[in-house]
LOMISE-569824 format. One record per residue (C-alpha): residue number from 1; x, y, z. Coordinates in nm, 4 decimals. Each point is the difference from the previous one (the first is absolute). Layout:
<nodes>
node num NUM&px X&py Y&pz Z
...
</nodes>
This chain:
<nodes>
node num 1&px 0.2647&py 2.6264&pz -0.5121
node num 2&px -0.2522&py 0.0325&pz -0.2758
node num 3&px 0.0535&py 0.2844&pz -0.2735
node num 4&px -0.2288&py 0.1644&pz -0.2249
node num 5&px 0.1003&py 0.1451&pz -0.3700
node num 6&px -0.0760&py 0.3437&pz 0.1583
node num 7&px 0.2127&py -0.0887&pz 0.3222
node num 8&px 0.2903&py -0.1286&pz -0.2364
node num 9&px 0.0002&py 0.3712&pz -0.1959
node num 10&px -0.0615&py 0.1816&pz 0.2386
node num 11&px 0.3424&py -0.1516&pz 0.1573
node num 12&px 0.1611&py 0.0525&pz -0.3183
node num 13&px -0.0894&py 0.3388&pz -0.0064
node num 14&px 0.1713&py 0.0850&pz 0.3689
node num 15&px 0.2908&py -0.2206&pz -0.1097
node num 16&px 0.0590&py 0.2016&pz -0.2964
node num 17&px -0.0607&py 0.2752&pz 0.1765
node num 18&px 0.2542&py -0.0037&pz 0.2605
node num 19&px 0.2500&py -0.0929&pz -0.2840
node num 20&px -0.0697&py 0.3385&pz -0.1823
node num 21&px 0.0258&py 0.1797&pz 0.4199
node num 22&px 0.3551&py -0.2098&pz -0.0572
node num 23&px 0.1306&py 0.2377&pz -0.2641
node num 24&px -0.1464&py 0.3301&pz 0.1340
node num 25&px 0.2634&py 0.0397&pz 0.2116
node num 26&px 0.2794&py 0.2266&pz 0.1724
node num 27&px 0.2942&py -0.1859&pz 0.0945
node num 28&px 0.1388&py 0.1935&pz 0.3334
node num 29&px 0.1838&py -0.3071&pz 0.1370
node num 30&px -0.0341&py -0.4030&pz 0.0617
node num 31&px -0.4080&py 0.0247&pz -0.0709
node num 32&px -0.1136&py 0.2504&pz -0.1771
node num 33&px -0.3630&py 0.2134&pz -0.0103
node num 34&px -0.2439&py -0.1340&pz -0.2174
node num 35&px -0.3285&py -0.0864&pz -0.0110
node num 36&px -0.0117&py -0.3725&pz 0.0620
node num 37&px -0.1490&py 0.1039&pz 0.3746
node num 38&px -0.3071&py 0.1878&pz -0.1495
node num 39&px -0.0813&py -0.2963&pz -0.1961
node num 40&px 0.0751&py -0.2570&pz 0.2104
node num 41&px -0.2203&py 0.1923&pz 0.2609
node num 42&px -0.3009&py 0.0279&pz -0.2659
node num 43&px 0.0383&py -0.3351&pz -0.0810
node num 44&px -0.1197&py -0.0442&pz 0.3902
node num 45&px -0.2625&py 0.1983&pz -0.0093
node num 46&px -0.1683&py -0.0914&pz -0.3002
node num 47&px 0.0745&py -0.3454&pz -0.0803
node num 48&px -0.0213&py -0.0965&pz 0.3687
node num 49&px 0.2722&py -0.2251&pz 0.2179
node num 50&px 0.0226&py -0.3099&pz -0.1569
node num 51&px -0.0004&py 0.1447&pz -0.3855
node num 52&px 0.1990&py 0.3190&pz 0.0912
node num 53&px 0.2797&py -0.2033&pz 0.1666
node num 54&px -0.0495&py -0.2291&pz -0.3299
node num 55&px 0.0471&py 0.2912&pz -0.2444
node num 56&px 0.3534&py 0.0565&pz 0.1957
node num 57&px 0.1067&py -0.3698&pz -0.0144
node num 58&px -0.0506&py 0.0036&pz -0.3633
node num 59&px 0.2070&py 0.3297&pz 0.0056
node num 60&px 0.2483&py -0.1650&pz 0.1580
node num 61&px 0.0134&py -0.3195&pz -0.1401
node num 62&px 0.0174&py 0.1679&pz -0.3535
node num 63&px 0.3052&py 0.1765&pz 0.0901
node num 64&px 0.1864&py -0.3323&pz 0.1825
node num 65&px -0.0693&py -0.1602&pz -0.3394
node num 66&px 0.1842&py 0.2725&pz -0.1946
node num 67&px -0.1941&py 0.2602&pz -0.0899
node num 68&px 0.1655&py 0.3176&pz 0.0396
node num 69&px -0.2728&py 0.1724&pz 0.1913
node num 70&px 0.1081&py 0.0485&pz 0.3211
node num 71&px 0.1489&py 0.3903&pz 0.1052
node num 72&px 0.3325&py 0.0960&pz -0.2338
node num 73&px -0.1132&py -0.2520&pz -0.2805
node num 74&px 0.1215&py -0.3237&pz 0.1883
node num 75&px -0.1358&py -0.3268&pz 0.0435
node num 76&px 0.0609&py -0.3208&pz 0.0070
node num 77&px 0.0997&py -0.2794&pz 0.3463
node num 78&px 0.3283&py 0.2353&pz 0.0775
node num 79&px -0.2719&py 0.3046&pz 0.0858
node num 80&px -0.0076&py -0.2178&pz 0.3559
node num 81&px 0.3533&py 0.1594&pz 0.1138
node num 82&px -0.1029&py 0.3260&pz -0.0881
node num 83&px -0.0549&py 0.2718&pz 0.2968
node num 84&px -0.3592&py 0.0434&pz -0.1358
node num 85&px -0.1157&py -0.3281&pz -0.0302
node num 86&px -0.1399&py 0.0294&pz 0.3408
node num 87&px -0.2640&py 0.2749&pz -0.1114
node num 88&px -0.1043&py -0.2440&pz -0.2917
node num 89&px -0.1201&py -0.2781&pz 0.2883
node num 90&px -0.1159&py 0.2934&pz 0.2372
node num 91&px -0.2692&py 0.0436&pz -0.3435
node num 92&px -0.1484&py -0.3136&pz 0.0468
node num 93&px -0.0168&py 0.0041&pz 0.3380
node num 94&px -0.1150&py 0.3543&pz 0.0382
node num 95&px -0.2767&py -0.0190&pz -0.2745
node num 96&px -0.1447&py -0.3315&pz 0.1963
node num 97&px -0.0561&py 0.2384&pz 0.3322
node num 98&px -0.0920&py 0.3156&pz -0.2085
node num 99&px -0.2952&py -0.2822&pz -0.1325
node num 100&px -0.0890&py -0.1231&pz 0.3209
node num 101&px -0.0543&py 0.3421&pz 0.1518
node num 102&px -0.1495&py 0.1361&pz -0.2883
node num 103&px -0.2492&py -0.3210&pz 0.0343
node num 104&px -0.0876&py 0.0476&pz 0.3368
node num 105&px -0.2164&py 0.3051&pz -0.0569
node num 106&px -0.3775&py -0.0215&pz -0.1767
node num 107&px 0.0557&py 0.3833&pz -0.0148
node num 108&px 0.3021&py 0.1324&pz -0.2639
node num 109&px 0.1133&py 0.3546&pz 0.1285
node num 110&px 0.3220&py 0.1471&pz -0.0395
node num 111&px 0.1482&py -0.0302&pz 0.3348
node num 112&px -0.0259&py -0.3751&pz 0.0510
node num 113&px 0.1409&py -0.0363&pz -0.3436
node num 114&px 0.2821&py 0.2795&pz 0.0733
node num 115&px 0.0783&py -0.2280&pz 0.3249
node num 116&px 0.0061&py -0.2933&pz -0.1704
node num 117&px 0.2191&py 0.1177&pz -0.2817
node num 118&px 0.2395&py 0.1432&pz 0.2988
node num 119&px 0.0074&py -0.3334&pz 0.1713
node num 120&px 0.1295&py -0.1301&pz -0.3018
node num 121&px 0.2840&py 0.2016&pz -0.0259
node num 122&px 0.1030&py -0.0484&pz 0.3680
node num 123&px 0.0065&py -0.3762&pz -0.1188
node num 124&px 0.1656&py 0.0568&pz -0.3290
node num 125&px 0.2985&py 0.1983&pz 0.2127
node num 126&px -0.0456&py -0.3058&pz 0.2655
node num 127&px 0.1814&py -0.2319&pz -0.2306
node num 128&px 0.1763&py 0.2413&pz -0.2841
node num 129&px 0.1943&py 0.1765&pz 0.2735
node num 130&px 0.1240&py -0.3212&pz 0.1875
node num 131&px 0.0890&py -0.1562&pz -0.3352
node num 132&px 0.1875&py 0.2817&pz -0.1543
node num 133&px 0.1872&py 0.0537&pz 0.3144
node num 134&px 0.1083&py -0.3801&pz -0.0421
node num 135&px 0.0725&py 0.0091&pz -0.3511
node num 136&px 0.2138&py 0.2856&pz 0.0244
node num 137&px 0.1444&py -0.0719&pz 0.2657
node num 138&px 0.0746&py -0.3755&pz 0.0116
node num 139&px -0.0185&py -0.1067&pz -0.3527
node num 140&px 0.1792&py 0.3621&pz -0.1866
node num 141&px 0.1978&py 0.0530&pz 0.2898
node num 142&px -0.1098&py 0.3339&pz 0.0425
node num 143&px 0.1128&py 0.1865&pz 0.3139
node num 144&px -0.3478&py 0.1025&pz 0.1367
node num 145&px -0.2043&py 0.0385&pz 0.3143
node num 146&px -0.3574&py -0.0612&pz 0.1113
node num 147&px -0.0754&py 0.3774&pz 0.0113
node num 148&px 0.1576&py 0.1090&pz -0.3592
node num 149&px -0.2030&py -0.3603&pz -0.1494
node num 150&px -0.3233&py 0.1628&pz 0.1930
node num 151&px 0.1279&py 0.3432&pz -0.2242
node num 152&px 0.0282&py -0.1190&pz -0.3277
node num 153&px -0.2377&py -0.2924&pz 0.0217
node num 154&px -0.3186&py 0.2113&pz 0.1552
node num 155&px 0.0351&py 0.3958&pz 0.1135
node num 156&px 0.0966&py 0.1038&pz -0.2973
node num 157&px -0.3121&py -0.2157&pz -0.2137
node num 158&px -0.2484&py 0.1265&pz 0.2869
node num 159&px -0.1704&py 0.2942&pz -0.0555
node num 160&px -0.0323&py -0.1530&pz -0.4067
node num 161&px -0.1480&py -0.2724&pz 0.1194
node num 162&px -0.2469&py 0.1403&pz 0.1709
node num 163&px -0.1119&py 0.2286&pz -0.2676
node num 164&px -0.0515&py -0.2845&pz -0.1918
node num 165&px -0.2092&py -0.1822&pz 0.3295
node num 166&px -0.2607&py 0.3326&pz -0.0827
node num 167&px 0.0057&py -0.0919&pz -0.2964
node num 168&px -0.0724&py -0.3203&pz -0.0083
node num 169&px -0.2832&py 0.0763&pz 0.2539
node num 170&px -0.1417&py 0.2946&pz -0.1933
node num 171&px -0.0173&py -0.2519&pz -0.3241
node num 172&px -0.1111&py -0.3176&pz 0.2250
node num 173&px -0.2908&py 0.2306&pz 0.1149
node num 174&px -0.1166&py 0.0886&pz -0.3865
node num 175&px 0.0717&py -0.3452&pz -0.1331
node num 176&px -0.1518&py -0.2072&pz 0.2301
node num 177&px -0.3305&py 0.0671&pz -0.0032
node num 178&px 0.0208&py -0.0046&pz -0.3889
node num 179&px 0.1037&py -0.3007&pz -0.0146
node num 180&px -0.2428&py -0.1391&pz 0.2624
node num 181&px -0.2891&py 0.1417&pz -0.1993
node num 182&px 0.1173&py -0.1169&pz -0.3041
node num 183&px 0.0773&py -0.3520&pz 0.1395
node num 184&px 0.3241&py -0.0072&pz -0.1760
</nodes>
């Protein structure tokens, strides 16, 4: 994969934005409400599948090597055993899916970007919730049901994440034409 300087800067920018989004949080349980989903979705919409996923890989890699950039100011390899780590894996796949769907249209519109963001959000949940369940049940020894994992790992996040998908679509409709015009 050949990456030019502009791509490196944009990938780094979205990795940094995702890190900042981790610190803007509402702690509500094993996985806090953050702005990470917003920046993950924007990375997919604006950078596309390949670079959007790469930005999230850079973010996760930096956290795994020890920078305290994950939610709650955590970092290091031990975070693999935290309930919320599955969502970080989901960010990579989600950004890729969002980017793929966004790339398939020549005309940028709100509906297409909203559907792409919503699909990416579903992918993040599909990876994050089972991971949360397994870590809580099998690693931490917490007595938790699948229904409880769905409640604490997905249901409480849905309203805010839908709002983030709407914001992503609104921003994407405004930003993408500017980027194309300026050949940024």
